[in-house]
C-alpha positions as CSV (number, residue, x, y, z in Angstrom):
1,M,-6.9,-31.5,27.0
2,T,-10.4,-31.2,27.8
3,P,-13.2,-33.0,25.6
4,D,-14.0,-29.9,24.0
5,R,-10.8,-28.3,23.5
6,P,-8.7,-29.8,20.4
7,F,-5.0,-30.3,20.7
8,L,-2.7,-27.3,19.5
9,A,0.5,-27.6,18.3
10,R,0.9,-24.0,19.5
11,P,-0.3,-22.6,22.1
12,D,-2.5,-19.2,22.3
13,L,-0.3,-16.7,24.2
14,L,-1.6,-14.5,26.7
15,G,-0.1,-11.8,28.7
16,S,0.0,-8.0,29.3
17,F,3.5,-6.9,28.5
18,G,3.8,-7.4,24.5
19,M,3.3,-9.7,21.8
20,C,4.9,-10.7,18.6
21,A,4.4,-13.1,16.1
22,S,5.9,-13.8,12.9
23,T,6.7,-16.8,10.0
24,H,10.2,-16.9,11.4
25,W,11.2,-17.7,15.4
26,I,14.4,-15.7,15.2
27,A,12.2,-12.9,14.0
28,S,9.7,-13.4,16.9
29,A,12.4,-13.3,19.4
30,V,14.2,-10.4,18.2
31,G,11.0,-8.2,18.2
32,Q,10.2,-9.4,21.6
33,A,13.6,-8.5,22.7
34,V,13.2,-5.0,21.1
35,L,10.0,-4.7,23.4
36,E,11.9,-6.1,26.4
37,R,14.6,-3.3,26.0
38,G,12.1,-0.9,26.1
39,G,11.2,-0.1,22.5
40,N,7.7,-0.2,21.1
41,A,5.9,-2.2,18.6
42,F,7.1,-0.3,15.8
43,D,10.9,-0.4,16.8
44,A,10.3,-4.2,17.1
45,A,8.7,-4.6,13.8
46,V,11.4,-2.8,12.3
47,A,14.3,-4.9,13.7
48,A,12.4,-8.2,13.1
49,G,11.9,-6.9,9.3
50,F,15.6,-6.7,8.5
51,V,15.9,-10.0,10.4
52,L,13.6,-11.6,8.1
53,H,15.8,-10.4,5.0
54,V,18.6,-12.5,6.6
55,V,17.4,-15.5,7.9
56,E,14.3,-15.9,5.3
57,P,16.4,-14.8,2.1
58,H,14.3,-17.2,-0.2
59,L,10.7,-15.4,0.8
60,N,11.8,-11.4,1.1
61,G,15.2,-9.5,1.0
62,A,16.1,-5.7,1.0
63,G,15.7,-5.4,-2.7
64,G,11.7,-6.1,-2.1
65,D,8.5,-4.2,-1.1
66,L,6.2,-4.4,1.9
67,V,2.7,-3.4,2.7
68,G,1.9,-2.6,6.2
69,L,-1.0,-1.5,8.5
70,F,-0.7,-0.1,11.7
71,A,-2.4,1.9,14.5
72,P,-0.5,4.2,17.1
73,A,-2.1,3.5,20.8
74,G,-5.6,5.8,20.7
75,Q,-5.2,6.7,17.0
76,P,-6.9,5.6,13.7
77,P,-5.0,3.0,11.6
78,L,-2.8,3.7,8.7
79,T,-1.4,1.8,5.7
80,L,2.5,2.0,5.5
81,A,2.9,1.5,1.6
82,G,6.5,0.5,0.7
83,Q,5.7,-0.4,-2.9
84,A,7.8,1.6,-5.5
85,P,5.9,2.3,-8.9
86,A,7.1,0.9,-12.4
87,P,10.6,2.6,-13.4
88,R,10.7,5.3,-16.2
89,G,12.0,2.8,-18.4
90,A,9.3,0.1,-17.8
91,T,6.9,0.9,-20.7
92,I,4.9,-1.9,-22.7
93,E,6.4,-0.9,-25.7
94,H,9.9,-1.8,-24.5
95,F,8.9,-5.2,-23.1
96,R,7.1,-5.8,-26.7
97,A,10.1,-4.8,-28.3
98,E,12.1,-7.6,-26.2
99,G,9.5,-10.1,-27.6
100,L,7.5,-10.6,-24.3
101,G,3.9,-11.1,-23.9
102,L,3.9,-11.3,-20.3
103,V,6.2,-9.4,-17.8
104,P,9.0,-12.2,-16.6
105,G,8.7,-13.7,-13.1
106,A,12.4,-13.6,-12.7
107,G,14.9,-11.3,-13.9
108,A,15.7,-7.6,-13.4
109,L,13.8,-6.3,-16.0
110,A,10.5,-6.9,-13.4
111,A,12.1,-5.0,-11.1
112,T,10.7,-1.7,-9.5
113,A,12.9,0.3,-7.0
114,P,13.4,-1.3,-3.6
115,G,10.7,-0.2,-1.3
116,A,10.8,-2.3,2.1
117,V,13.9,-0.1,3.4
118,D,12.7,3.2,2.7
119,A,9.3,1.9,4.5
120,W,10.6,0.5,7.3
121,L,13.0,3.5,7.8
122,L,10.1,5.8,7.5
123,L,8.0,4.0,10.2
124,L,11.2,4.2,12.6
125,R,11.5,7.9,12.1
126,D,7.9,8.8,12.6
127,H,6.8,6.0,15.3
128,G,9.7,4.5,16.6
129,T,12.0,5.5,19.3
130,W,15.4,3.8,18.5
131,E,18.3,4.7,16.3
132,V,19.1,3.0,13.0
133,A,22.2,1.2,14.3
134,E,20.3,-0.2,17.4
135,V,17.7,-1.7,15.3
136,L,19.9,-3.1,12.6
137,D,22.4,-4.5,14.9
138,Y,20.2,-8.0,15.2
139,A,20.2,-8.3,11.4
140,I,24.0,-7.5,11.2
141,H,24.5,-10.0,13.8
142,Y,23.0,-13.0,11.9
143,A,24.1,-11.9,8.4
144,R,27.8,-11.8,9.6
145,N,28.0,-14.6,12.3
146,G,25.7,-16.9,10.4
147,H,22.2,-18.7,10.9
148,Q,20.9,-22.2,10.1
149,L,19.7,-22.2,6.9
150,L,15.9,-23.3,6.8
151,P,14.8,-26.5,5.0
152,T,12.4,-24.8,2.7
153,A,15.5,-22.2,1.8
154,A,17.9,-25.0,1.1
155,A,15.4,-26.8,-1.2
156,T,14.8,-23.7,-3.0
157,I,18.6,-22.9,-3.5
158,D,19.0,-26.6,-4.7
159,R,16.0,-25.7,-7.5
160,V,17.7,-22.8,-8.9
161,A,21.2,-24.0,-8.4
162,A,21.5,-25.0,-12.2
163,L,20.4,-21.6,-13.0
164,F,23.0,-19.8,-10.7
165,R,25.8,-22.0,-12.1
166,A,24.8,-21.1,-15.7
167,H,23.5,-17.7,-15.8
168,W,23.9,-15.9,-12.5
169,P,27.2,-16.5,-11.2
170,T,27.0,-14.0,-8.6
171,S,24.2,-15.6,-7.1
172,A,26.3,-18.7,-7.3
173,D,29.0,-17.0,-5.5
174,L,26.9,-16.2,-2.3
175,W,24.4,-19.2,-2.0
176,L,26.4,-22.3,-3.5
177,T,29.0,-23.9,-1.8
178,K,31.9,-25.1,-4.0
179,G,29.2,-25.4,-6.4
180,R,26.5,-26.8,-4.5
181,A,23.6,-26.0,-2.8
182,P,24.0,-26.0,1.0
183,E,22.1,-28.5,3.2
184,A,19.4,-27.7,5.4
185,G,20.6,-26.5,9.0
186,E,23.8,-25.7,7.4
187,I,25.2,-22.4,8.8
188,V,25.2,-19.4,6.1
189,Y,26.5,-16.1,6.0
190,N,25.7,-12.8,3.9
191,T,28.7,-11.0,4.7
192,A,28.1,-8.5,1.8
193,Y,24.9,-7.7,3.4
194,A,26.2,-7.0,6.7
195,E,28.5,-4.7,5.2
196,T,25.9,-3.1,3.6
197,L,24.1,-2.1,6.6
198,D,27.2,-1.3,8.5
199,E,27.7,1.4,5.8
200,L,24.1,2.3,6.1
201,C,24.5,3.0,10.0
202,R,27.7,5.2,9.4
203,H,25.4,7.5,7.4
204,S,23.4,8.0,10.5
205,V,24.7,11.5,11.2
206,G,22.5,14.7,12.2
207,E,21.4,16.7,15.1
208,T,18.2,15.1,15.6
209,R,17.0,11.5,15.4
210,A,14.6,12.2,12.3
211,E,17.9,14.0,10.6
212,R,19.9,11.1,11.2
213,I,17.2,8.5,9.9
214,D,16.6,10.4,7.1
215,A,20.7,10.6,6.3
216,V,20.3,6.8,6.0
217,R,17.2,7.0,3.5
218,H,19.1,9.2,1.5
219,A,22.5,7.1,1.4
220,W,19.9,4.5,0.0
221,S,18.1,6.1,-2.4
222,H,20.5,8.7,-3.7
223,G,24.0,7.0,-2.7
224,F,26.0,4.0,-2.7
225,V,23.0,1.7,-2.9
226,A,21.4,3.6,-5.7
227,D,24.7,3.9,-7.4
228,A,25.5,-0.1,-7.1
229,I,22.1,-1.0,-8.1
230,D,22.5,1.4,-11.3
231,D,25.6,0.1,-12.1
232,F,24.7,-3.7,-11.8
233,V,21.6,-3.5,-13.8
234,A,22.9,-1.3,-16.6
235,N,25.8,-3.9,-17.3
236,T,24.4,-7.2,-16.3
237,P,22.0,-8.7,-19.0
238,H,20.9,-12.0,-17.8
239,R,18.6,-15.0,-17.9
240,H,14.8,-14.5,-17.3
241,S,12.2,-16.6,-16.5
242,T,11.1,-16.7,-20.3
243,G,14.1,-18.7,-20.8
244,T,15.7,-15.3,-22.5
245,D,18.3,-13.0,-21.8
246,H,17.2,-9.3,-21.0
247,R,18.7,-6.0,-19.4
248,G,16.8,-4.3,-16.8
249,V,15.8,-0.6,-17.0
250,L,15.7,0.3,-13.4
251,N,18.2,3.0,-12.6
252,R,19.5,5.5,-10.0
253,E,16.9,8.3,-10.9
254,D,14.0,5.7,-10.3
255,L,15.6,5.2,-6.8
256,A,15.7,8.6,-6.1
257,D,12.1,9.2,-7.3
258,Y,10.7,6.8,-4.6
259,T,9.9,7.7,-1.0
260,A,7.7,5.2,1.0
261,S,4.6,6.7,2.3
262,Y,1.4,6.5,4.5
263,E,-1.9,6.0,3.3
264,E,-5.8,5.7,4.2
265,P,-6.5,2.1,4.6
266,V,-10.2,0.7,3.4
267,Q,-12.9,-0.7,5.7
268,G,-15.6,-3.4,5.7
269,A,-17.2,-5.3,8.4
270,F,-17.8,-9.1,9.1
271,R,-20.2,-9.6,11.8
272,D,-19.6,-7.2,14.6
273,T,-15.9,-6.7,13.8
274,R,-14.3,-3.7,11.3
275,I,-12.1,-5.3,8.9
276,V,-9.1,-2.7,7.9
277,T,-6.9,-3.7,4.7
278,A,-5.0,-1.3,2.3
279,G,-6.4,0.1,-0.9
280,A,-7.1,-1.6,-4.2
281,W,-3.3,-1.0,-5.4
282,S,-3.2,-4.0,-3.0
283,Q,-5.2,-7.3,-2.9
284,G,-6.7,-6.4,0.3
285,P,-10.3,-5.4,-0.8
286,V,-10.6,-8.9,-1.9
287,L,-11.0,-9.6,1.6
288,L,-13.7,-7.0,2.2
289,Q,-15.5,-8.2,-0.7
290,T,-15.1,-11.9,0.6
291,M,-16.5,-11.1,4.1
292,A,-19.2,-8.8,3.2
293,I,-21.0,-11.6,0.8
294,L,-20.3,-14.1,3.5
295,D,-21.7,-11.9,6.1
296,G,-25.0,-12.6,4.4
297,Y,-24.9,-16.3,5.5
298,S,-25.6,-17.6,9.3
299,N,-23.0,-19.1,11.4
300,E,-24.6,-22.6,10.6
301,E,-24.5,-22.0,6.8
302,L,-21.0,-21.2,7.0
303,E,-19.7,-24.2,9.0
304,L,-16.6,-25.3,7.6
305,S,-16.9,-28.9,8.8
306,T,-19.6,-29.3,6.2
307,G,-19.2,-29.2,2.2
308,G,-21.9,-26.5,2.1
309,G,-19.9,-24.0,4.2
310,V,-16.5,-24.6,2.2
311,H,-18.2,-24.3,-0.9
312,R,-19.9,-21.1,-0.3
313,V,-16.5,-19.8,1.4
314,L,-14.8,-20.8,-2.3
315,E,-17.5,-19.2,-4.4
316,A,-17.3,-15.8,-2.5
317,L,-13.7,-15.9,-3.1
318,K,-14.0,-16.8,-6.6
319,L,-16.5,-13.7,-7.1
320,A,-14.0,-11.4,-5.1
321,L,-11.1,-12.3,-7.0
322,A,-12.6,-11.8,-10.5
323,D,-13.4,-8.3,-9.4
324,R,-9.8,-8.2,-8.3
325,D,-8.4,-8.5,-12.1
326,A,-11.4,-6.5,-13.3
327,Y,-11.0,-3.2,-11.4
328,Y,-7.9,-3.0,-9.0
329,G,-5.1,-0.9,-9.7
330,E,-3.6,2.3,-8.2
331,D,-5.7,4.3,-10.1
332,I,-9.3,2.9,-9.5
333,D,-12.0,5.5,-9.1
334,P,-12.8,6.1,-5.5
335,S,-16.6,5.2,-6.0
336,V,-15.9,2.1,-7.8
337,L,-14.2,0.6,-5.0
338,E,-16.5,2.1,-2.4
339,T,-19.2,0.2,-4.5
340,L,-17.0,-3.1,-4.6
341,V,-16.7,-3.6,-0.9
342,S,-20.4,-2.1,-0.4
343,E,-23.2,-4.5,1.4
344,S,-25.5,-3.6,-1.5
345,Y,-23.1,-4.8,-4.0
346,A,-22.2,-7.8,-2.0
347,S,-26.1,-8.9,-1.7
348,E,-26.0,-8.7,-5.8
349,R,-23.1,-10.8,-5.9
350,R,-24.1,-13.2,-3.2
351,V,-27.0,-14.5,-5.5
352,L,-24.6,-15.9,-8.0
353,I,-23.6,-18.6,-5.4
354,G,-25.7,-21.8,-5.9
355,D,-25.2,-25.3,-5.2
356,A,-22.6,-25.9,-7.8
357,A,-19.1,-24.8,-8.3
358,S,-18.7,-22.2,-11.1
359,R,-16.1,-22.8,-13.5
360,E,-16.4,-19.5,-15.1
361,L,-14.6,-16.0,-14.4
362,R,-17.6,-13.8,-13.4
363,P,-16.5,-10.0,-12.7
364,G,-19.5,-8.0,-11.6
365,L,-20.7,-4.7,-13.3
366,V,-20.4,-1.5,-11.3
367,P,-22.4,1.6,-11.9
368,G,-21.4,4.0,-14.5
369,G,-21.1,1.9,-17.2
370,L,-17.4,0.9,-16.6
371,A,-16.6,-2.3,-18.7
372,P,-14.7,-4.9,-16.6
373,F,-11.2,-5.7,-17.8
374,R,-11.0,-9.4,-18.6
375,P,-7.6,-11.1,-18.6
376,P,-6.2,-13.7,-21.0
377,L,-7.3,-16.9,-19.6
378,V,-4.4,-19.5,-19.8
379,R,-5.1,-22.9,-18.5
380,A,-2.6,-24.3,-16.0
381,G,0.1,-26.5,-18.0
382,D,-0.9,-25.0,-21.3
383,E,2.3,-22.9,-21.3
384,E,6.0,-23.8,-21.0
385,S,7.2,-22.4,-17.8
386,D,10.2,-23.0,-15.5
387,P,8.9,-24.1,-12.1
388,T,11.8,-22.9,-10.3
389,V,11.5,-19.2,-11.1
390,G,8.9,-16.5,-10.8
391,E,7.4,-15.5,-7.5
392,P,7.9,-18.3,-4.8
393,T,4.0,-19.0,-3.8
394,V,1.6,-21.8,-4.1
395,S,1.0,-22.7,-7.7
396,A,-2.2,-23.7,-8.9
397,A,-1.5,-27.4,-9.0
398,G,-1.2,-26.9,-5.2
399,V,2.8,-27.3,-5.2
400,T,4.0,-25.2,-2.5
401,R,7.5,-23.3,-3.5
402,G,7.5,-21.1,-0.6
403,D,5.8,-17.7,-0.1
404,T,6.3,-14.7,1.6
405,C,7.1,-13.5,5.1
406,H,4.7,-11.7,7.8
407,I,5.3,-10.1,11.2
408,D,2.2,-9.1,13.7
409,I,3.2,-7.1,16.9
410,I,1.5,-5.5,19.9
411,D,3.0,-3.8,23.0
412,R,1.7,-2.9,26.5
413,W,1.0,0.7,25.2
414,G,-1.6,-0.5,22.6
415,N,0.3,0.0,19.5
416,A,-0.1,-2.5,16.8
417,I,1.3,-3.3,13.6
418,S,1.0,-6.0,10.6
419,V,3.4,-6.1,7.9
420,T,3.9,-8.4,5.1
421,P,7.3,-8.1,3.8
422,S,8.1,-9.6,0.2
423,G,10.1,-9.5,-3.2
424,G,13.7,-9.5,-3.6
425,W,13.7,-13.4,-3.0
426,L,17.4,-14.7,-3.6
427,Q,15.6,-16.4,-6.5
428,S,14.1,-13.3,-8.3
429,S,17.0,-12.0,-10.0
430,P,21.0,-12.2,-9.9
431,T,22.7,-10.9,-6.8
432,I,24.3,-7.8,-6.5
433,P,27.4,-8.6,-5.2
434,S,28.6,-5.5,-3.4
435,L,25.3,-5.1,-1.5
436,G,24.4,-8.8,-1.1
437,F,20.6,-8.8,-2.2
438,A,18.6,-9.3,-5.3
439,L,16.1,-6.9,-6.9
440,G,12.5,-7.9,-6.7
441,T,9.9,-8.7,-9.7
442,R,6.9,-7.0,-8.5
443,L,6.2,-5.8,-12.1
444,Q,5.0,-9.4,-13.0
445,M,1.7,-8.1,-11.4
446,T,1.2,-5.7,-14.2
447,W,-0.5,-6.8,-17.6
448,L,1.2,-5.4,-21.2
449,D,-2.5,-4.6,-22.0
450,E,-3.4,-0.8,-21.9
451,A,-7.2,-1.8,-20.9
452,S,-6.1,-3.5,-17.5
453,P,-6.5,-1.7,-14.7
454,S,-2.9,-2.9,-13.6
455,A,-1.3,-2.4,-16.8
456,L,2.4,-1.5,-16.9
457,L,3.0,2.1,-16.7
458,P,5.9,3.7,-15.4
459,G,5.2,5.8,-12.4
460,R,2.1,3.3,-11.5
461,R,2.4,0.9,-8.7
462,P,1.9,-2.9,-9.6
463,R,-1.1,-4.0,-8.2
464,T,0.5,-6.1,-5.2
465,T,-0.9,-9.2,-3.6
466,L,0.8,-8.4,0.0
467,A,-2.5,-7.8,2.3
468,P,-2.0,-7.3,6.1
469,T,-5.3,-6.8,8.1
470,L,-6.0,-5.0,11.1
471,L,-9.3,-5.7,13.0
472,L,-11.3,-3.1,15.1
473,R,-14.1,-2.9,17.7
474,E,-15.5,0.2,18.4
475,G,-12.6,2.1,17.1
476,S,-10.0,0.1,19.2
477,V,-7.6,-2.4,17.5
478,V,-8.4,-6.0,18.4
479,S,-6.3,-8.1,16.4
480,A,-3.1,-7.7,14.0
481,L,-2.8,-10.6,11.7
482,G,-1.7,-12.1,8.2
483,T,-0.3,-14.4,6.1
484,P,2.2,-14.9,3.1
485,G,1.0,-17.0,0.3
486,G,0.6,-14.6,-2.9
487,D,-2.9,-15.1,-4.3
488,Q,-3.7,-17.1,-1.3
489,Q,-3.0,-14.3,1.5
490,D,-6.7,-13.0,1.4
491,Q,-8.2,-16.5,0.9
492,W,-6.6,-17.9,4.1
493,Q,-7.4,-14.9,6.0
494,A,-11.1,-15.5,5.1
495,V,-11.1,-18.8,6.2
496,Y,-9.7,-17.7,9.6
497,L,-11.8,-14.9,10.2
498,V,-14.7,-17.5,9.2
499,R,-13.6,-19.8,11.8
500,L,-12.7,-16.9,14.4
501,L,-15.9,-14.8,14.1
502,A,-18.6,-17.6,12.9
503,E,-17.2,-20.6,14.5
504,G,-16.0,-19.0,17.9
505,K,-12.5,-20.5,17.7
506,T,-9.9,-19.0,19.5
507,P,-6.9,-17.5,17.1
508,Q,-4.7,-20.4,17.3
509,E,-7.2,-22.9,17.0
510,A,-8.3,-21.0,14.0
511,I,-4.9,-21.0,12.2
512,E,-4.3,-24.7,13.0
513,A,-7.9,-25.6,11.6
514,P,-7.9,-27.2,8.0
515,A,-7.2,-24.7,5.2
516,F,-8.5,-24.6,1.5
517,H,-8.3,-22.0,-1.1
518,S,-9.6,-21.5,-5.1
519,T,-7.1,-21.2,-8.0
520,S,-10.2,-20.5,-10.2
521,F,-8.8,-17.2,-11.3
522,P,-5.9,-16.0,-13.2
523,Q,-2.7,-16.0,-10.8
524,S,-1.1,-12.7,-10.0
525,F,2.2,-14.5,-11.0
526,W,4.1,-15.4,-14.2
527,P,2.7,-17.3,-16.3
528,R,-0.6,-16.0,-15.1
529,D,-2.4,-19.4,-15.5
530,W,-5.6,-20.5,-13.7
531,E,-7.4,-24.0,-12.9
532,P,-11.2,-23.2,-14.0
533,G,-13.3,-24.7,-10.5
534,G,-9.9,-25.4,-8.9
535,A,-9.9,-26.0,-5.3
536,V,-6.9,-27.0,-3.2
537,V,-7.5,-28.3,0.2
538,E,-5.9,-30.0,3.1
539,G,-6.7,-33.5,3.6
540,R,-7.6,-33.0,7.3
541,L,-10.6,-31.3,5.6
542,G,-12.0,-34.8,5.7
543,A,-13.3,-37.4,3.1
544,E,-17.0,-36.7,3.5
545,V,-16.3,-32.8,2.8
546,I,-14.2,-33.4,0.0
547,E,-16.3,-35.7,-1.7
548,N,-19.3,-33.3,-1.2
549,L,-16.9,-30.6,-2.8
550,R,-16.2,-33.1,-6.0
551,Q,-20.0,-33.6,-6.1
552,R,-20.6,-29.9,-6.3
553,G,-18.2,-29.7,-9.0
554,H,-15.1,-28.2,-7.6
555,V,-11.9,-29.6,-9.2
556,V,-10.2,-30.5,-5.9
557,T,-6.5,-31.0,-5.3
558,L,-5.4,-32.5,-2.2
559,C,-2.4,-31.1,-0.5
560,G,-0.5,-32.3,2.7
561,D,-2.5,-32.5,5.9
562,W,-0.5,-29.6,7.4
563,S,0.3,-27.4,4.0
564,L,-1.8,-24.3,3.4
565,G,-1.4,-20.8,5.1
566,R,1.2,-19.2,7.3
567,L,-1.0,-17.1,9.4
568,S,0.0,-15.4,12.5
569,A,-1.8,-13.0,14.8
570,V,-1.6,-10.7,18.1
571,S,-4.8,-9.7,19.5
572,R,-5.6,-7.2,22.5
573,N,-8.8,-7.0,24.6
574,P,-9.5,-3.5,25.1
575,A,-11.5,-3.8,28.1
576,T,-8.9,-5.7,30.1
577,G,-5.8,-4.7,28.3
578,L,-5.1,-8.5,27.9
579,L,-2.7,-9.7,24.9
580,S,-2.4,-12.7,23.1
581,A,-0.7,-14.3,20.1
582,A,-1.0,-17.2,17.9
583,A,1.2,-18.5,15.1
584,N,1.2,-21.2,12.4
585,P,2.9,-24.5,13.0
586,R,3.1,-25.7,9.2
587,G,6.6,-26.0,8.2
588,G,7.9,-25.9,11.9
589,Q,9.2,-22.3,11.5
590,G,6.5,-19.7,12.2
591,Y,6.2,-19.0,16.2
592,A,4.8,-16.3,18.6
593,A,6.9,-15.0,21.5
594,G,5.4,-12.7,24.1
595,R,4.4,-12.4,28.1
């Protein structure tokens, strides 16, 4: 170690063949194995994605959703949209009739049709080269032969064990061992999910590869999977996060209606780099808004070893996140989104950042007289809630209950992909026993208020927090990156980009540097609370910086020194073709692999 080079818990990987980075070492190894066997980045991502269903079941599942950004070599980037809309029966009137003021954080009433599986298979059909059975073989292996349970997964099961025993017996049957939660490191199996994948493979019939993959997609959305979901939801009222029992509304027609799709992404800039995200049905434009505001500061003003630098980033994030709840949603007017991510609007917002922390929710006013939606503001702790259910992410108090998953892959041909799969957590709703997975609860992103741009409406996608990112220079992909973390995803990515592009750190250095985020906005997850002026920081940020933040009025919550963010990234130098990868050491499960 040289004096000017910090100690790193993970190396910056360098090579020319292919790079895979993810939130679990097995997924990264599987991705690399596919590359070694001649598959491309998209084959590798699909194989790794199904493996994540098995090895990180508390963070994603086959009943969940995903958002991806990818770019075939030499082609412009696209969004892979794996988020289904609200079911036909998911109306505000129905939820109110059930006595609810918010969509629950756990329970099938908050479920959309599973979106991730169809999205993975669509990507495989159009941009991969392998057959379905080849990519699913890895996930089938770990589901049938077992894998060591992560400490975080064991802790999650332990937290919900009483719920499983009392109210979700099908989940107890799958996840409890003689009524107890399994220990960390214990070998666990999911034979039902292995059989589900095997059955999907048996439907891979047709003259062409595309026909075979579409036949598997049909078996998922119109066949035995859809039938099992319809039967279970219709006949299984169960406990929700509200402490009350409800029956879901998702049915086979909702699954048959849904297909994953490709969409044009949205772009912004910071310094000399283009930033590519999904549209405003995701959280992605928050990153674009934040970086546009920060682009007006000098590198010295953004130095994150100072209280002033951290303060400016926190305040920019709060302004962008206030606009998220005011304007984001699937039906956003394109001109409104164009305004929100523009340099001129960023300049208007930047002047609101003073020396003191704001404790207000301050959405901007866009041209045309559109009034910003203002969500109800509930202080953290003011509502009774069950902390063991809902989306497993970082709470307003800074307590980490888990989060979600992420994969980045780039291959020797220049294909690049960044995907954030989520939902269908083992603790999100009861296990469907014949399938071996649970449904997701993404509808908790919606409001039971018709005035909201993300109001619950049948056929409309909930505004998701999933936000993978691509970086471009001169039209070429130079990096694919992202992180789990719910509302924190774009926040941690903003901190990473400041360290990478303003401070000049390497990707691994930027990932390992102390992280922080704001909680001064309504959270996306039930019970939708907030902490005015809240700032959650790792202690490694330093006593002097933390004290400066408190003097500025930030309500600082100290977390562990290595507790925030699960970023990973892969990169490519267009001039040399050199590839690199970096992964998060926090929690000891994220790794990169490559050569």
